C-alpha positions, 0 to 999 in steps of 0.5 A: 641245489638246483641242480638235476643229476641224471645218472644211468649205468650198464654192466658192459666192458666199461671204457678202454682198460683201468685208465678211463681213456676212449676216443669220442664218436659222433654222438659223444661229441654231438652230446657234449656240442648239444650241452654246451650249447644249451647250457654253456658251463653250467653243466657237466657230462662225464663218463666213468667206469663203474665199480667192478664193471660197466660204464657209467655216464653222468649229466648234471644240468641246472634245473628249475621247475615251469609252469604245466602246458594246457593241451 
């Protein structure tokens, strides 16, 4: 449907508590800012607690193919 969805999971402690509330550091702020700069409102960036533990990051951006670059 014209979107690329990237999902990364780990098995660490996840977000603070069951509420899913957390404090964003510089890296997450920079990532959100960069996605906004590149895609405006045409992206999603989510941090979610895993089913049993861990963290899941989901990034959805517009997808389009380009021609290969000759080198």
